[in-house]
PDB file of N, CA, C and O in Angstrom:
ATOM      1  N   UNK A   1      48.576  85.225 142.778  1.00  0.00           N
ATOM      2  CA  UNK A   1      48.483  86.296 143.730  1.00  0.00           C
ATOM      3  C   UNK A   1      49.864  86.835 144.106  1.00  0.00           C
ATOM      4  O   UNK A   1      50.014  88.020 144.403  1.00  0.00           O
ATOM      5  N   UNK A   2      50.868  85.961 144.091  1.00  0.00           N
ATOM      6  CA  UNK A   2      52.210  86.391 144.450  1.00  0.00           C
ATOM      7  C   UNK A   2      52.755  87.377 143.419  1.00  0.00           C
ATOM      8  O   UNK A   2      53.642  88.176 143.722  1.00  0.00           O
ATOM      9  N   UNK A   3      52.231  87.316 142.231  1.00  0.00           N
ATOM     10  CA  UNK A   3      52.717  88.193 141.175  1.00  0.00           C
ATOM     11  C   UNK A   3      52.394  89.649 141.486  1.00  0.00           C
ATOM     12  O   UNK A   3      53.207  90.529 141.201  1.00  0.00           O
ATOM     13  N   UNK A   4      51.258  89.917 142.048  1.00  0.00           N
ATOM     14  CA  UNK A   4      50.836  91.278 142.298  1.00  0.00           C
ATOM     15  C   UNK A   4      51.125  91.742 143.718  1.00  0.00           C
ATOM     16  O   UNK A   4      50.970  92.922 144.031  1.00  0.00           O
ATOM     17  N   UNK A   5      51.529  90.850 144.549  1.00  0.00           N
ATOM     18  CA  UNK A   5      51.736  91.235 145.944  1.00  0.00           C
ATOM     19  C   UNK A   5      53.151  91.697 146.244  1.00  0.00           C
ATOM     20  O   UNK A   5      53.433  92.086 147.378  1.00  0.00           O
ATOM     21  N   UNK A   6      54.054  91.669 145.266  1.00  0.00           N
ATOM     22  CA  UNK A   6      55.405  92.139 145.476  1.00  0.00           C
ATOM     23  C   UNK A   6      56.360  91.058 145.935  1.00  0.00           C
ATOM     24  O   UNK A   6      57.541  91.325 146.158  1.00  0.00           O
ATOM     25  N   UNK A   7      55.866  89.849 146.077  1.00  0.00           N
ATOM     26  CA  UNK A   7      56.751  88.758 146.470  1.00  0.00           C
ATOM     27  C   UNK A   7      57.486  88.247 145.236  1.00  0.00           C
ATOM     28  O   UNK A   7      56.931  88.224 144.138  1.00  0.00           O
ATOM     29  N   UNK A   8      58.713  87.846 145.422  1.00  0.00           N
ATOM     30  CA  UNK A   8      59.519  87.328 144.316  1.00  0.00           C
ATOM     31  C   UNK A   8      59.059  85.933 143.949  1.00  0.00           C
ATOM     32  O   UNK A   8      58.752  85.113 144.814  1.00  0.00           O
ATOM     33  N   UNK A   9      59.016  85.680 142.664  1.00  0.00           N
ATOM     34  CA  UNK A   9      58.659  84.353 142.178  1.00  0.00           C
ATOM     35  C   UNK A   9      59.958  83.661 141.809  1.00  0.00           C
ATOM     36  O   UNK A   9      60.666  84.137 140.922  1.00  0.00           O
ATOM     37  N   UNK A  10      60.295  82.559 142.456  1.00  0.00           N
ATOM     38  CA  UNK A  10      61.557  81.876 142.123  1.00  0.00           C
ATOM     39  C   UNK A  10      61.478  81.235 140.738  1.00  0.00           C
ATOM     40  O   UNK A  10      60.533  80.513 140.421  1.00  0.00           O
ATOM     41  N   UNK A  11      62.483  81.516 139.935  1.00  0.00           N
ATOM     42  CA  UNK A  11      62.536  80.920 138.600  1.00  0.00           C
ATOM     43  C   UNK A  11      63.103  79.513 138.697  1.00  0.00           C
ATOM     44  O   UNK A  11      62.590  78.587 138.069  1.00  0.00           O
ATOM     45  N   UNK A  12      64.135  79.356 139.466  1.00  0.00           N
ATOM     46  CA  UNK A  12      64.748  78.050 139.690  1.00  0.00           C
ATOM     47  C   UNK A  12      64.716  77.793 141.191  1.00  0.00           C
ATOM     48  O   UNK A  12      65.026  78.676 141.990  1.00  0.00           O
ATOM     49  N   UNK A  13      64.355  76.630 141.547  1.00  0.00           N
ATOM     50  CA  UNK A  13      64.326  76.287 142.975  1.00  0.00           C
ATOM     51  C   UNK A  13      65.732  76.361 143.548  1.00  0.00           C
ATOM     52  O   UNK A  13      66.694  76.011 142.865  1.00  0.00           O
ATOM     53  N   UNK A  14      65.863  76.796 144.756  1.00  0.00           N
ATOM     54  CA  UNK A  14      67.168  76.993 145.390  1.00  0.00           C
ATOM     55  C   UNK A  14      67.714  75.721 146.029  1.00  0.00           C
ATOM     56  O   UNK A  14      68.541  75.799 146.938  1.00  0.00           O
ATOM     57  N   UNK A  15      67.291  74.610 145.597  1.00  0.00           N
ATOM     58  CA  UNK A  15      67.783  73.358 146.162  1.00  0.00           C
ATOM     59  C   UNK A  15      69.174  73.045 145.661  1.00  0.00           C
ATOM     60  O   UNK A  15      70.054  73.905 145.680  1.00  0.00           O
ATOM     61  N   UNK A  16      69.370  71.866 145.231  1.00  0.00           N
ATOM     62  CA  UNK A  16      70.684  71.499 144.707  1.00  0.00           C
ATOM     63  C   UNK A  16      70.871  72.104 143.316  1.00  0.00           C
ATOM     64  O   UNK A  16      69.894  72.288 142.590  1.00  0.00           O
ATOM     65  N   UNK A  17      72.122  72.418 142.931  1.00  0.00           N
ATOM     66  CA  UNK A  17      72.382  73.038 141.632  1.00  0.00           C
ATOM     67  C   UNK A  17      72.033  72.098 140.483  1.00  0.00           C
ATOM     68  O   UNK A  17      72.112  70.875 140.606  1.00  0.00           O
ATOM     69  N   UNK A  18      71.656  72.687 139.394  1.00  0.00           N
ATOM     70  CA  UNK A  18      71.299  71.910 138.213  1.00  0.00           C
ATOM     71  C   UNK A  18      72.559  71.364 137.561  1.00  0.00           C
ATOM     72  O   UNK A  18      73.656  71.882 137.767  1.00  0.00           O
ATOM     73  N   UNK A  19      72.390  70.324 136.782  1.00  0.00           N
ATOM     74  CA  UNK A  19      73.552  69.724 136.126  1.00  0.00           C
ATOM     75  C   UNK A  19      74.023  70.559 134.937  1.00  0.00           C
ATOM     76  O   UNK A  19      75.132  70.349 134.444  1.00  0.00           O
ATOM     77  N   UNK A  20      73.208  71.494 134.469  1.00  0.00           N
ATOM     78  CA  UNK A  20      73.637  72.319 133.335  1.00  0.00           C
ATOM     79  C   UNK A  20      74.082  73.711 133.768  1.00  0.00           C
ATOM     80  O   UNK A  20      74.351  74.557 132.914  1.00  0.00           O
ATOM     81  N   UNK A  21      74.167  73.969 135.060  1.00  0.00           N
ATOM     82  CA  UNK A  21      74.619  75.279 135.532  1.00  0.00           C
ATOM     83  C   UNK A  21      76.020  75.634 135.057  1.00  0.00           C
ATOM     84  O   UNK A  21      76.223  76.781 134.656  1.00  0.00           O
ATOM     85  N   UNK A  22      76.997  74.741 135.070  1.00  0.00           N
ATOM     86  CA  UNK A  22      78.323  75.098 134.549  1.00  0.00           C
ATOM     87  C   UNK A  22      78.285  75.431 133.050  1.00  0.00           C
ATOM     88  O   UNK A  22      79.089  76.224 132.562  1.00  0.00           O
ATOM     89  N   UNK A  23      77.362  74.828 132.348  1.00  0.00           N
ATOM     90  CA  UNK A  23      77.239  75.106 130.921  1.00  0.00           C
ATOM     91  C   UNK A  23      76.815  76.547 130.683  1.00  0.00           C
ATOM     92  O   UNK A  23      77.254  77.169 129.715  1.00  0.00           O
ATOM     93  N   UNK A  24      75.956  77.091 131.566  1.00  0.00           N
ATOM     94  CA  UNK A  24      75.546  78.488 131.438  1.00  0.00           C
ATOM     95  C   UNK A  24      76.743  79.431 131.582  1.00  0.00           C
ATOM     96  O   UNK A  24      76.832  80.431 130.870  1.00  0.00           O
ATOM     97  N   UNK A  25      77.650  79.121 132.487  1.00  0.00           N
ATOM     98  CA  UNK A  25      78.843  79.951 132.658  1.00  0.00           C
ATOM     99  C   UNK A  25      79.732  79.929 131.435  1.00  0.00           C
ATOM    100  O   UNK A  25      80.249  80.964 131.015  1.00  0.00           O
ATOM    101  N   UNK A  26      79.912  78.745 130.860  1.00  0.00           N
ATOM    102  CA  UNK A  26      80.746  78.620 129.661  1.00  0.00           C
ATOM    103  C   UNK A  26      80.112  79.353 128.477  1.00  0.00           C
ATOM    104  O   UNK A  26      80.791  80.063 127.735  1.00  0.00           O
ATOM    105  N   UNK A  27      78.800  79.169 128.315  1.00  0.00           N
ATOM    106  CA  UNK A  27      78.110  79.829 127.205  1.00  0.00           C
ATOM    107  C   UNK A  27      78.155  81.341 127.362  1.00  0.00           C
ATOM    108  O   UNK A  27      78.369  82.053 126.381  1.00  0.00           O
ATOM    109  N   UNK A  28      77.961  81.839 128.563  1.00  0.00           N
ATOM    110  CA  UNK A  28      78.011  83.297 128.768  1.00  0.00           C
ATOM    111  C   UNK A  28      79.426  83.838 128.547  1.00  0.00           C
ATOM    112  O   UNK A  28      79.582  84.943 128.028  1.00  0.00           O
ATOM    113  N   UNK A  29      80.454  83.085 128.930  1.00  0.00           N
ATOM    114  CA  UNK A  29      81.830  83.528 128.687  1.00  0.00           C
ATOM    115  C   UNK A  29      82.138  83.567 127.195  1.00  0.00           C
ATOM    116  O   UNK A  29      82.783  84.501 126.719  1.00  0.00           O
ATOM    117  N   UNK A  30      81.683  82.563 126.456  1.00  0.00           N
ATOM    118  CA  UNK A  30      81.904  82.534 125.005  1.00  0.00           C
ATOM    119  C   UNK A  30      81.145  83.681 124.332  1.00  0.00           C
ATOM    120  O   UNK A  30      81.675  84.340 123.438  1.00  0.00           O
ATOM    121  N   UNK A  31      79.910  83.914 124.762  1.00  0.00           N
ATOM    122  CA  UNK A  31      79.125  85.008 124.182  1.00  0.00           C
ATOM    123  C   UNK A  31      79.771  86.358 124.476  1.00  0.00           C
ATOM    124  O   UNK A  31      79.801  87.231 123.608  1.00  0.00           O
ATOM    125  N   UNK A  32      80.287  86.536 125.685  1.00  0.00           N
ATOM    126  CA  UNK A  32      80.965  87.779 126.033  1.00  0.00           C
ATOM    127  C   UNK A  32      82.220  87.971 125.180  1.00  0.00           C
ATOM    128  O   UNK A  32      82.494  89.078 124.716  1.00  0.00           O
ATOM    129  N   UNK A  33      82.965  86.916 124.978  1.00  0.00           N
ATOM    130  CA  UNK A  33      84.154  86.984 124.131  1.00  0.00           C
ATOM    131  C   UNK A  33      83.818  87.322 122.692  1.00  0.00           C
ATOM    132  O   UNK A  33      84.529  88.100 122.055  1.00  0.00           O
ATOM    133  N   UNK A  34      82.743  86.747 122.173  1.00  0.00           N
ATOM    134  CA  UNK A  34      82.338  87.043 120.799  1.00  0.00           C
ATOM    135  C   UNK A  34      81.879  88.486 120.647  1.00  0.00           C
ATOM    136  O   UNK A  34      82.176  89.130 119.641  1.00  0.00           O
ATOM    137  N   UNK A  35      81.167  88.992 121.628  1.00  0.00           N
ATOM    138  CA  UNK A  35      80.737  90.389 121.575  1.00  0.00           C
ATOM    139  C   UNK A  35      81.942  91.326 121.656  1.00  0.00           C
ATOM    140  O   UNK A  35      81.996  92.332 120.949  1.00  0.00           O
ATOM    141  N   UNK A  36      82.896  90.998 122.507  1.00  0.00           N
ATOM    142  CA  UNK A  36      84.108  91.822 122.604  1.00  0.00           C
ATOM    143  C   UNK A  36      84.896  91.787 121.299  1.00  0.00           C
ATOM    144  O   UNK A  36      85.420  92.810 120.858  1.00  0.00           O
ATOM    145  N   UNK A  37      84.977  90.608 120.682  1.00  0.00           N
ATOM    146  CA  UNK A  37      85.671  90.485 119.395  1.00  0.00           C
ATOM    147  C   UNK A  37      84.959  91.282 118.311  1.00  0.00           C
ATOM    148  O   UNK A  37      85.616  91.926 117.492  1.00  0.00           O
ATOM    149  N   UNK A  38      83.632  91.251 118.288  1.00  0.00           N
ATOM    150  CA  UNK A  38      82.874  92.025 117.304  1.00  0.00           C
ATOM    151  C   UNK A  38      83.086  93.524 117.517  1.00  0.00           C
ATOM    152  O   UNK A  38      83.227  94.270 116.548  1.00  0.00           O
ATOM    153  N   UNK A  39      83.109  93.965 118.752  1.00  0.00           N
ATOM    154  CA  UNK A  39      83.373  95.371 119.037  1.00  0.00           C
ATOM    155  C   UNK A  39      84.764  95.785 118.595  1.00  0.00           C
ATOM    156  O   UNK A  39      84.948  96.868 118.039  1.00  0.00           O
ATOM    157  N   UNK A  40      85.737  94.931 118.841  1.00  0.00           N
ATOM    158  CA  UNK A  40      87.105  95.216 118.416  1.00  0.00           C
ATOM    159  C   UNK A  40      87.196  95.301 116.899  1.00  0.00           C
ATOM    160  O   UNK A  40      87.866  96.185 116.364  1.00  0.00           O
ATOM    161  N   UNK A  41      86.527  94.388 116.207  1.00  0.00           N
ATOM    162  CA  UNK A  41      86.565  94.398 114.740  1.00  0.00           C
ATOM    163  C   UNK A  41      85.889  95.651 114.184  1.00  0.00           C
ATOM    164  O   UNK A  41      86.378  96.234 113.216  1.00  0.00           O
ATOM    165  N   UNK A  42      84.786  96.067 114.773  1.00  0.00           N
ATOM    166  CA  UNK A  42      84.128  97.299 114.328  1.00  0.00           C
ATOM    167  C   UNK A  42      85.023  98.511 114.557  1.00  0.00           C
ATOM    168  O   UNK A  42      85.114  99.388 113.697  1.00  0.00           O
ATOM    169  N   UNK A  43      85.678  98.565 115.705  1.00  0.00           N
ATOM    170  CA  UNK A  43      86.589  99.678 115.979  1.00  0.00           C
ATOM    171  C   UNK A  43      87.746  99.684 114.984  1.00  0.00           C
ATOM    172  O   UNK A  43      88.172 100.747 114.533  1.00  0.00           O
ATOM    173  N   UNK A  44      88.249  98.519 114.646  1.00  0.00           N
ATOM    174  CA  UNK A  44      89.340  98.406 113.680  1.00  0.00           C
ATOM    175  C   UNK A  44      88.896  98.862 112.291  1.00  0.00           C
ATOM    176  O   UNK A  44      89.642  99.553 111.598  1.00  0.00           O
ATOM    177  N   UNK A  45      87.697  98.482 111.885  1.00  0.00           N
ATOM    178  CA  UNK A  45      87.182  98.883 110.573  1.00  0.00           C
ATOM    179  C   UNK A  45      87.009 100.401 110.514  1.00  0.00           C
ATOM    180  O   UNK A  45      87.393 101.026 109.525  1.00  0.00           O
ATOM    181  N   UNK A  46      86.440 100.994 111.553  1.00  0.00           N
ATOM    182  CA  UNK A  46      86.238 102.433 111.543  1.00  0.00           C
ATOM    183  C   UNK A  46      87.563 103.191 111.617  1.00  0.00           C
ATOM    184  O   UNK A  46      87.689 104.256 111.014  1.00  0.00           O
ATOM    185  N   UNK A  47      88.544 102.671 112.337  1.00  0.00           N
ATOM    186  CA  UNK A  47      89.859 103.308 112.384  1.00  0.00           C
ATOM    187  C   UNK A  47      90.539 103.237 111.010  1.00  0.00           C
ATOM    188  O   UNK A  47      91.165 104.203 110.573  1.00  0.00           O
ATOM    189  N   UNK A  48      90.412 102.094 110.338  1.00  0.00           N
ATOM    190  CA  UNK A  48      91.001 101.970 109.001  1.00  0.00           C
ATOM    191  C   UNK A  48      90.301 102.906 108.018  1.00  0.00           C
ATOM    192  O   UNK A  48      90.949 103.490 107.150  1.00  0.00           O
ATOM    193  N   UNK A  49      88.994 103.049 108.147  1.00  0.00           N
ATOM    194  CA  UNK A  49      88.255 103.969 107.287  1.00  0.00           C
ATOM    195  C   UNK A  49      88.727 105.398 107.497  1.00  0.00           C
ATOM    196  O   UNK A  49      88.919 106.143 106.536  1.00  0.00           O
ATOM    197  N   UNK A  50      88.910 105.773 108.739  1.00  0.00           N
ATOM    198  CA  UNK A  50      89.398 107.119 109.036  1.00  0.00           C
ATOM    199  C   UNK A  50      90.802 107.330 108.482  1.00  0.00           C
ATOM    200  O   UNK A  50      91.112 108.408 107.975  1.00  0.00           O
ATOM    201  N   UNK A  51      91.645 106.322 108.575  1.00  0.00           N
ATOM    202  CA  UNK A  51      93.007 106.438 108.037  1.00  0.00           C
ATOM    203  C   UNK A  51      92.974 106.607 106.516  1.00  0.00           C
ATOM    204  O   UNK A  51      93.730 107.410 105.969  1.00  0.00           O
ATOM    205  N   UNK A  52      92.111 105.863 105.834  1.00  0.00           N
ATOM    206  CA  UNK A  52      92.007 105.985 104.376  1.00  0.00           C
ATOM    207  C   UNK A  52      91.500 107.366 103.994  1.00  0.00           C
ATOM    208  O   UNK A  52      91.994 107.958 103.035  1.00  0.00           O
ATOM    209  N   UNK A  53      90.529 107.888 104.721  1.00  0.00           N
ATOM    210  CA  UNK A  53      90.008 109.228 104.439  1.00  0.00           C
ATOM    211  C   UNK A  53      91.105 110.272 104.641  1.00  0.00           C
ATOM    212  O   UNK A  53      91.216 111.208 103.850  1.00  0.00           O
ATOM    213  N   UNK A  54      91.910 110.124 105.680  1.00  0.00           N
ATOM    214  CA  UNK A  54      92.988 111.082 105.919  1.00  0.00           C
ATOM    215  C   UNK A  54      94.048 111.019 104.815  1.00  0.00           C
ATOM    216  O   UNK A  54      94.569 112.057 104.407  1.00  0.00           O
ATOM    217  N   UNK A  55      94.372 109.834 104.332  1.00  0.00           N
ATOM    218  CA  UNK A  55      95.342 109.704 103.242  1.00  0.00           C
ATOM    219  C   UNK A  55      94.804 110.343 101.966  1.00  0.00           C
ATOM    220  O   UNK A  55      95.540 111.016 101.244  1.00  0.00           O
ATOM    221  N   UNK A  56      93.514 110.129 101.691  1.00  0.00           N
ATOM    222  CA  UNK A  56      92.914 110.728 100.507  1.00  0.00           C
ATOM    223  C   UNK A  56      92.876 112.255 100.617  1.00  0.00           C
ATOM    224  O   UNK A  56      93.094 112.954  99.627  1.00  0.00           O
ATOM    225  N   UNK A  57      92.603 112.765 101.800  1.00  0.00           N
ATOM    226  CA  UNK A  57      92.589 114.218 101.999  1.00  0.00           C
ATOM    227  C   UNK A  57      93.994 114.794 101.832  1.00  0.00           C
ATOM    228  O   UNK A  57      94.157 115.865 101.247  1.00  0.00           O
ATOM    229  N   UNK A  58      95.003 114.098 102.338  1.00  0.00           N
ATOM    230  CA  UNK A  58      96.376 114.574 102.170  1.00  0.00           C
ATOM    231  C   UNK A  58      96.789 114.562 100.692  1.00  0.00           C
ATOM    232  O   UNK A  58      97.471 115.477 100.230  1.00  0.00           O
ATOM    233  N   UNK A  59      96.377 113.529  99.957  1.00  0.00           N
ATOM    234  CA  UNK A  59      96.696 113.472  98.528  1.00  0.00           C
ATOM    235  C   UNK A  59      95.994 114.604  97.779  1.00  0.00           C
ATOM    236  O   UNK A  59      96.583 115.216  96.888  1.00  0.00           O
ATOM    237  N   UNK A  60      94.763 114.880  98.128  1.00  0.00           N
ATOM    238  CA  UNK A  60      94.036 115.972  97.487  1.00  0.00           C
ATOM    239  C   UNK A  60      94.684 117.322  97.796  1.00  0.00           C
ATOM    240  O   UNK A  60      94.794 118.180  96.920  1.00  0.00           O
ATOM    241  N   UNK A  61      95.106 117.500  99.034  1.00  0.00           N
ATOM    242  CA  UNK A  61      95.794 118.733  99.406  1.00  0.00           C
ATOM    243  C   UNK A  61      97.114 118.881  98.655  1.00  0.00           C
ATOM    244  O   UNK A  61      97.462 119.976  98.213  1.00  0.00           O
ATOM    245  N   UNK A  62      97.849 117.773  98.511  1.00  0.00           N
ATOM    246  CA  UNK A  62      99.123 117.820  97.788  1.00  0.00           C
ATOM    247  C   UNK A  62      98.899 118.166  96.307  1.00  0.00           C
ATOM    248  O   UNK A  62      99.649 118.953  95.729  1.00  0.00           O
ATOM    249  N   UNK A  63      97.877 117.580  95.712  1.00  0.00           N
ATOM    250  CA  UNK A  63      97.583 117.911  94.316  1.00  0.00           C
ATOM    251  C   UNK A  63      97.157 119.364  94.151  1.00  0.00           C
ATOM    252  O   UNK A  63      97.529 120.011  93.172  1.00  0.00           O
ATOM    253  N   UNK A  64      96.389 119.878  95.088  1.00  0.00           N
ATOM    254  CA  UNK A  64      95.987 121.279  95.023  1.00  0.00           C
ATOM    255  C   UNK A  64      97.199 122.200  95.172  1.00  0.00           C
ATOM    256  O   UNK A  64      97.307 123.206  94.470  1.00  0.00           O
ATOM    257  N   UNK A  65      98.108 121.857  96.083  1.00  0.00           N
ATOM    258  CA  UNK A  65      99.318 122.664  96.257  1.00  0.00           C
ATOM    259  C   UNK A  65     100.188 122.617  95.000  1.00  0.00           C
ATOM    260  O   UNK A  65     100.764 123.628  94.596  1.00  0.00           O
ATOM    261  N   UNK A  66     100.278 121.444  94.391  1.00  0.00           N
ATOM    262  CA  UNK A  66     101.062 121.318  93.159  1.00  0.00           C
ATOM    263  C   UNK A  66     100.428 122.122  92.023  1.00  0.00           C
ATOM    264  O   UNK A  66     101.128 122.794  91.266  1.00  0.00           O
ATOM    265  N   UNK A  67      99.108 122.050  91.909  1.00  0.00           N
ATOM    266  CA  UNK A  67      98.431 122.813  90.866  1.00  0.00           C
ATOM    267  C   UNK A  67      98.585 124.311  91.092  1.00  0.00           C
ATOM    268  O   UNK A  67      98.709 125.074  90.135  1.00  0.00           O
ATOM    269  N   UNK A  68      98.578 124.732  92.346  1.00  0.00           N
ATOM    270  CA  UNK A  68      98.750 126.149  92.646  1.00  0.00           C
ATOM    271  C   UNK A  68     100.156 126.614  92.274  1.00  0.00           C
ATOM    272  O   UNK A  68     100.356 127.739  91.818  1.00  0.00           O
ATOM    273  N   UNK A  69     101.122 125.722  92.479  1.00  0.00           N
ATOM    274  CA  UNK A  69     102.507 126.100  92.221  1.00  0.00           C
ATOM    275  C   UNK A  69     102.834 126.164  90.733  1.00  0.00           C
ATOM    276  O   UNK A  69     103.593 127.035  90.309  1.00  0.00           O
ATOM    277  N   UNK A  70     102.285 125.271  89.946  1.00  0.00           N
ATOM    278  CA  UNK A  70     102.658 125.198  88.532  1.00  0.00           C
ATOM    279  C   UNK A  70     101.685 125.962  87.633  1.00  0.00           C
ATOM    280  O   UNK A  70     101.760 125.841  86.410  1.00  0.00           O
ATOM    281  N   UNK A  71     100.792 126.730  88.202  1.00  0.00           N
ATOM    282  CA  UNK A  71      99.866 127.497  87.366  1.00  0.00           C
ATOM    283  C   UNK A  71     100.650 128.519  86.548  1.00  0.00           C
ATOM    284  O   UNK A  71     101.667 129.033  87.015  1.00  0.00           O
ATOM    285  N   UNK A  72     100.193 128.818  85.343  1.00  0.00           N
ATOM    286  CA  UNK A  72     100.921 129.783  84.504  1.00  0.00           C
ATOM    287  C   UNK A  72     100.798 131.198  85.057  1.00  0.00           C
ATOM    288  O   UNK A  72      99.720 131.639  85.455  1.00  0.00           O
ATOM    289  N   UNK A  73     101.915 131.887  85.071  1.00  0.00           N
ATOM    290  CA  UNK A  73     101.954 133.271  85.536  1.00  0.00           C
ATOM    291  C   UNK A  73     102.276 134.161  84.343  1.00  0.00           C
ATOM    292  O   UNK A  73     103.186 133.851  83.573  1.00  0.00           O
ATOM    293  N   UNK A  74     101.567 135.232  84.181  1.00  0.00           N
ATOM    294  CA  UNK A  74     101.854 136.101  83.031  1.00  0.00           C
ATOM    295  C   UNK A  74     103.185 136.833  83.219  1.00  0.00           C
ATOM    296  O   UNK A  74     103.546 137.235  84.325  1.00  0.00           O
ATOM    297  N   UNK A  75     103.884 136.988  82.128  1.00  0.00           N
ATOM    298  CA  UNK A  75     105.140 137.735  82.152  1.00  0.00           C
ATOM    299  C   UNK A  75     104.833 139.233  82.090  1.00  0.00           C
ATOM    300  O   UNK A  75     103.827 139.646  81.514  1.00  0.00           O
ATOM    301  N   UNK A  76     105.702 140.031  82.683  1.00  0.00           N
ATOM    302  CA  UNK A  76     105.534 141.487  82.679  1.00  0.00           C
ATOM    303  C   UNK A  76     106.296 142.078  81.501  1.00  0.00           C
ATOM    304  O   UNK A  76     107.493 141.846  81.333  1.00  0.00           O
ATOM    305  N   UNK A  77     105.576 142.844  80.692  1.00  0.00           N
ATOM    306  CA  UNK A  77     106.194 143.493  79.535  1.00  0.00           C
ATOM    307  C   UNK A  77     105.898 144.980  79.622  1.00  0.00           C
ATOM    308  O   UNK A  77     104.753 145.392  79.809  1.00  0.00           O
ATOM    309  N   UNK A  78     106.949 145.778  79.484  1.00  0.00           N
ATOM    310  CA  UNK A  78     106.751 147.221  79.408  1.00  0.00           C
ATOM    311  C   UNK A  78     107.045 147.640  77.975  1.00  0.00           C
ATOM    312  O   UNK A  78     108.013 147.189  77.363  1.00  0.00           O
ATOM    313  N   UNK A  79     106.201 148.500  77.463  1.00  0.00           N
ATOM    314  CA  UNK A  79     106.355 148.907  76.060  1.00  0.00           C
ATOM    315  C   UNK A  79     105.944 150.366  75.913  1.00  0.00           C
ATOM    316  O   UNK A  79     105.222 150.924  76.738  1.00  0.00           O
ATOM    317  N   UNK A  80     106.424 150.947  74.848  1.00  0.00           N
ATOM    318  CA  UNK A  80     105.992 152.310  74.512  1.00  0.00           C
ATOM    319  C   UNK A  80     105.756 152.384  73.002  1.00  0.00           C
ATOM    320  O   UNK A  80     106.248 151.560  72.231  1.00  0.00           O
ATOM    321  N   UNK A  81     105.019 153.357  72.626  1.00  0.00           N
ATOM    322  CA  UNK A  81     104.681 153.501  71.214  1.00  0.00           C
ATOM    323  C   UNK A  81     105.722 154.409  70.547  1.00  0.00           C
ATOM    324  O   UNK A  81     106.006 155.519  70.997  1.00  0.00           O
ATOM    325  N   UNK A  82     106.260 153.888  69.477  1.00  0.00           N
ATOM    326  CA  UNK A  82     107.238 154.652  68.699  1.00  0.00           C
ATOM    327  C   UNK A  82     106.720 154.749  67.275  1.00  0.00           C
ATOM    328  O   UNK A  82     106.907 153.839  66.468  1.00  0.00           O
ATOM    329  N   UNK A  83     106.086 155.831  66.986  1.00  0.00           N
ATOM    330  CA  UNK A  83     105.512 155.980  65.642  1.00  0.00           C
ATOM    331  C   UNK A  83     104.264 155.129  65.496  1.00  0.00           C
ATOM    332  O   UNK A  83     103.298 155.264  66.247  1.00  0.00           O
ATOM    333  N   UNK A  84     104.312 154.235  64.491  1.00  0.00           N
ATOM    334  CA  UNK A  84     103.184 153.344  64.250  1.00  0.00           C
ATOM    335  C   UNK A  84     103.383 151.972  64.853  1.00  0.00           C
ATOM    336  O   UNK A  84     102.593 151.072  64.568  1.00  0.00           O
ATOM    337  N   UNK A  85     104.394 151.769  65.668  1.00  0.00           N
ATOM    338  CA  UNK A  85     104.677 150.446  66.223  1.00  0.00           C
ATOM    339  C   UNK A  85     104.900 150.546  67.731  1.00  0.00           C
ATOM    340  O   UNK A  85     105.163 151.615  68.283  1.00  0.00           O
ATOM    341  N   UNK A  86     104.785 149.410  68.354  1.00  0.00           N
ATOM    342  CA  UNK A  86     105.063 149.311  69.788  1.00  0.00           C
ATOM    343  C   UNK A  86     106.452 148.738  69.965  1.00  0.00           C
ATOM    344  O   UNK A  86     106.828 147.791  69.275  1.00  0.00           O
ATOM    345  N   UNK A  87     107.213 149.299  70.877  1.00  0.00           N
ATOM    346  CA  UNK A  87     108.551 148.808  71.189  1.00  0.00           C
ATOM    347  C   UNK A  87     108.514 148.263  72.615  1.00  0.00           C
ATOM    348  O   UNK A  87     108.206 148.981  73.566  1.00  0.00           O
ATOM    349  N   UNK A  88     108.836 146.974  72.735  1.00  0.00           N
ATOM    350  CA  UNK A  88     108.808 146.336  74.054  1.00  0.00           C
ATOM    351  C   UNK A  88     110.199 146.335  74.649  1.00  0.00           C
ATOM    352  O   UNK A  88     111.184 146.129  73.939  1.00  0.00           O
ATOM    353  N   UNK A  89     110.285 146.562  75.934  1.00  0.00           N
ATOM    354  CA  UNK A  89     111.556 146.505  76.649  1.00  0.00           C
ATOM    355  C   UNK A  89     111.275 146.029  78.081  1.00  0.00           C
ATOM    356  O   UNK A  89     110.126 145.944  78.517  1.00  0.00           O
ATOM    357  N   UNK A  90     112.342 145.729  78.780  1.00  0.00           N
ATOM    358  CA  UNK A  90     112.264 145.257  80.158  1.00  0.00           C
ATOM    359  C   UNK A  90     111.367 144.025  80.270  1.00  0.00           C
ATOM    360  O   UNK A  90     110.408 143.991  81.041  1.00  0.00           O
ATOM    361  N   UNK A  91     111.716 143.012  79.468  1.00  0.00           N
ATOM    362  CA  UNK A  91     110.973 141.759  79.497  1.00  0.00           C
ATOM    363  C   UNK A  91     111.377 140.990  80.741  1.00  0.00           C
ATOM    364  O   UNK A  91     112.544 140.641  80.916  1.00  0.00           O
ATOM    365  N   UNK A  92     110.419 140.734  81.589  1.00  0.00           N
ATOM    366  CA  UNK A  92     110.720 140.024  82.837  1.00  0.00           C
ATOM    367  C   UNK A  92     110.124 138.631  82.742  1.00  0.00           C
ATOM    368  O   UNK A  92     108.906 138.457  82.742  1.00  0.00           O
ATOM    369  N   UNK A  93     110.993 137.657  82.663  1.00  0.00           N
ATOM    370  CA  UNK A  93     110.535 136.263  82.614  1.00  0.00           C
ATOM    371  C   UNK A  93     110.803 135.644  83.975  1.00  0.00           C
ATOM    372  O   UNK A  93     111.957 135.450  84.357  1.00  0.00           O
ATOM    373  N   UNK A  94     109.764 135.340  84.691  1.00  0.00           N
ATOM    374  CA  UNK A  94     109.925 134.797  86.049  1.00  0.00           C
ATOM    375  C   UNK A  94     110.450 133.369  86.000  1.00  0.00           C
ATOM    376  O   UNK A  94     109.940 132.519  85.271  1.00  0.00           O
ATOM    377  N   UNK A  95     111.453 133.142  86.774  1.00  0.00           N
ATOM    378  CA  UNK A  95     112.007 131.798  86.894  1.00  0.00           C
ATOM    379  C   UNK A  95     111.220 131.040  87.946  1.00  0.00           C
ATOM    380  O   UNK A  95     110.847 131.606  88.973  1.00  0.00           O
ATOM    381  N   UNK A  96     110.972 129.801  87.705  1.00  0.00           N
ATOM    382  CA  UNK A  96     110.192 129.018  88.688  1.00  0.00           C
ATOM    383  C   UNK A  96     111.098 128.231  89.566  1.00  0.00           C
ATOM    384  O   UNK A  96     110.630 127.513  90.451  1.00  0.00           O
TER     385      UNK A  96
END
């Protein structure tokens, strides 16, 4: 009847403390430390993953910039027709 009447049901009697009560404190402290360590390790793994992705993106950007720079550029040639042949002049060879 106490369950439905809103009265609190005591789980442990409030008399003298149990002999294993200090053990609960130690176990909860160890569990809290392990959870904190697991959270720290997960944060470290995700930070390292992000760092690796950033390094790979920078390498890809550097390769793209290098490919853009060393792409072949056509030389400019001006020519005119002289009879049955073409005469080329003003050959511009771009220096890189």
